[in-house]
C-alpha positions in Angstrom: 0.0 0.1 0.0 1.2 3.6 -0.9 -0.1 6.7 0.4 -1.0 9.6 -2.0 -0.5 13.4 -1.0 -4.5 13.5 -0.5 -4.3 10.9 2.0 -5.9 8.2 0.1 -4.4 4.7 0.0 -3.7 3.0 -3.4 -2.6 -0.6 -4.1 1.2 -0.6 -4.9 1.8 -1.7 -8.5 4.6 -4.0 -9.6 8.2 -2.8 -9.2 9.4 -0.3 -11.8 12.0 -2.8 -13.0 9.3 -5.3 -14.0 7.4 -2.5 -15.5 10.1 -1.6 -17.8 10.7 -5.1 -19.1 10.3 -5.5 -22.8 7.3 -7.6 -24.0 9.5 -10.2 -25.8 11.3 -11.0 -22.3 8.4 -13.3 -21.6 9.1 -15.3 -24.8 12.8 -15.3 -24.2 12.3 -16.5 -20.5 10.1 -19.4 -21.8 12.5 -20.4 -24.3 15.5 -20.5 -21.8 13.4 -22.3 -19.1 11.9 -24.8 -21.7 15.4 -25.6 -23.1 16.7 -26.1 -19.6 13.9 -28.4 -18.7 14.1 -30.4 -22.0 17.6 -30.7 -21.9 17.7 -32.0 -18.3 15.1 -34.6 -19.1 17.1 -35.9 -22.0 20.1 -36.2 -19.7 18.4 -37.9 -16.8 16.1 -40.3 -18.7 17.7 -43.5 -19.3 18.0 -44.3 -23.1 16.0 -46.9 -24.8 17.0 -49.4 -27.5 14.8 -50.9 -30.1 15.2 -54.1 -32.2 13.1 -55.8 -34.8 12.7 -59.3 -36.0 11.0 -60.4 -39.1 8.8 -63.4 -40.0 7.3 -64.2 -43.2 4.1 -66.3 -44.0 4.6 -68.9 -46.8 1.7 -70.8 -48.2 1.9 -74.5 -48.4 2.0 -76.5 -51.6 -1.1 -76.5 -53.6 -2.8 -73.9 -51.4 -4.0 -70.4 -52.3 -1.0 -67.9 -52.1 -3.5 -65.0 -51.2 -4.2 -66.7 -48.0 -0.7 -66.0 -46.6 -1.3 -62.3 -46.6 -4.5 -63.0 -44.5 -2.9 -65.2 -42.1 0.0 -62.8 -41.7 -2.3 -60.1 -40.6 -3.8 -62.5 -38.1 -0.5 -63.8 -36.7 0.5 -60.1 -36.2 -2.5 -59.5 -33.9 -1.9 -62.6 -31.9 1.8 -62.0 -31.4 1.6 -60.4 -28.1 -1.1 -62.6 -26.7 -0.5 -64.7 -23.5 -0.3 -67.9 -25.4 2.7 -66.7 -27.5 4.6 -64.5 -25.0 4.1 -67.3 -22.5 6.4 -69.5 -24.5 8.7 -66.6 -25.5 9.5 -65.8 -21.8 11.5 -69.0 -21.4 13.9 -67.7 -24.3 13.8 -64.1 -23.4 14.5 -64.6 -19.7 11.9 -61.8 -18.7 8.3 -62.1 -17.2 5.3 -62.2 -19.3 4.2 -58.7 -18.4 7.6 -57.1 -19.6 7.1 -58.8 -22.9 3.5 -57.5 -23.3 4.7 -54.0 -22.3 7.7 -53.9 -24.6 6.8 -55.7 -27.7 4.9 -54.4 -30.6 4.0 -55.9 -34.0 3.2 -54.4 -37.4 2.1 -56.1 -40.6 1.7 -54.7 -44.2 -1.4 -54.8 -46.4 1.0 -55.7 -49.4 3.4 -58.4 -48.0 2.8 -61.7 -45.8 5.3 -60.3 -43.4 5.1 -59.7 -39.6 7.6 -57.1 -37.9 8.2 -58.0 -34.2 9.7 -54.9 -32.3 11.0 -54.8 -28.6 12.1 -51.8 -26.6 14.2 -52.0 -23.7 17.0 -49.9 -21.8 19.4 -52.9 -22.5 20.4 -53.1 -26.1 20.9 -56.9 -25.9 17.6 -57.5 -24.2 15.8 -55.7 -26.8 17.0 -58.1 -29.7 16.6 -61.2 -27.4 12.9 -60.3 -26.7 12.2 -59.7 -30.5 13.9 -62.9 -31.3 12.0 -64.8 -28.6 8.4 -63.6 -29.7 9.3 -64.5 -33.2 10.5 -67.9 -32.4 7.4 -68.5 -30.3 4.9 -67.3 -33.0 6.7 -69.4 -35.6 6.3 -72.6 -33.5 2.5 -71.8 -32.9 2.0 -71.2 -36.6 3.7 -74.7 -37.1 1.3 -76.5 -34.8 -1.7 -75.3 -37.0 0.1 -75.5 -40.4 -1.8 -78.7 -41.4 -5.1 -76.8 -41.0 -4.2 -73.2 -42.1 -1.8 -74.4 -45.1 0.4 -71.4 -44.1 3.7 -71.6 -42.5 5.6 -68.8 -40.6 9.3 -68.7 -41.4 12.4 -66.6 -39.9 13.0 -63.7 -42.5 15.3 -61.7 -40.5 16.6 -62.0 -36.8 16.7 -59.0 -34.8 20.4 -57.7 -34.1 21.7 -55.8 -31.1 21.4 -52.2 -31.6 24.3 -49.9 -31.4 22.5 -46.7 -30.8 19.6 -45.6 -28.9 16.2 -45.1 -30.4 15.2 -42.6 -27.7 15.8 -38.8 -28.5 19.1 -37.4 -27.5 19.3 -34.3 -24.9 19.8 -31.9 -27.9 16.4 -32.8 -29.3 14.6 -32.9 -26.1 16.3 -29.5 -25.4 15.0 -28.1 -28.5 11.6 -29.5 -28.1 11.5 -27.8 -24.5 12.7 -24.5 -26.0 9.9 -24.6 -28.5 7.3 -25.4 -26.2 8.7 -22.9 -23.7 8.6 -19.9 -26.3 5.1 -21.0 -27.3 3.7 -20.6 -23.7 5.7 -17.4 -23.4 4.0 -16.1 -26.3 0.6 -17.2 -25.1 1.3 -15.6 -21.7 2.3 -12.2 -23.9 -1.1 -12.3 -25.5 -3.3 -12.8 -22.5 -1.2 -10.6 -20.1 -3.5 -7.6 -18.8 -2.6 -4.3 -20.7 -2.4 -1.0 -19.0 -5.3 1.3 -20.3 -5.3 5.0 -20.5 -7.3 5.3 -17.1 -4.6 3.5 -15.2 -4.1 5.1 -11.8 -0.4 4.9 -12.2 -0.5 7.2 -15.3 -3.3 9.6 -14.0 -2.2 13.0 -13.0 -2.7 13.9 -9.4 -5.0 16.6 -8.5 -4.1 18.6 -5.6 -6.5 18.5 -2.6 -8.8 21.4 -1.6 -6.5 22.8 1.0 -3.4 23.0 -1.2 -5.8 24.9 -3.9 -6.8 27.4 -1.4 -3.3 28.0 -0.2 -1.9 28.4 -3.7 -4.9 30.8 -4.6 -4.2 33.0 -1.3 -0.4 33.3 -2.2 -1.4 35.0 -5.5 
């Protein structure tokens, strides 16, 4: 609270040093803060590694070749089910829950192939999990090959990745800086603007006693 010459109390405004900051300082502060937070996240977060194994559906002799594409789509959907990952855990050496959380599959509408991708903080483990699920899936397909007339065969084994698949600290820092700059720009747009009637800019009017004293001195 500050006291005016007329005895009235008026709420104190922000310090003068903050009122004189240029508008773009909000954006600059957001960029710096976001870059520091994003870079720190990239440094502290453990890197992740990704490995992919491929299996291909092959039609049996005297069977419809087009059926292999349909069965490849079906095998891609069941690759992470308990029946498959339950067998894969023996070769991967990890619990079923870890396989279900870390393994993803993808299929192509044009080729009878299933891509089995595993992610882990350990490069060797990511390759082991992908190969283990591919092996278990191939064995389950072999058990039903007489009925489906389609076999699954190993097309390419997953190899131990040499570089992490997670973004580096530089990338996360740039993303954080961009997000911080955006937030700073939004804060600049919604900040209250000082109008013409702002009390801080209004001219002070002398009180009645001061006006009378000034009139008597003339």
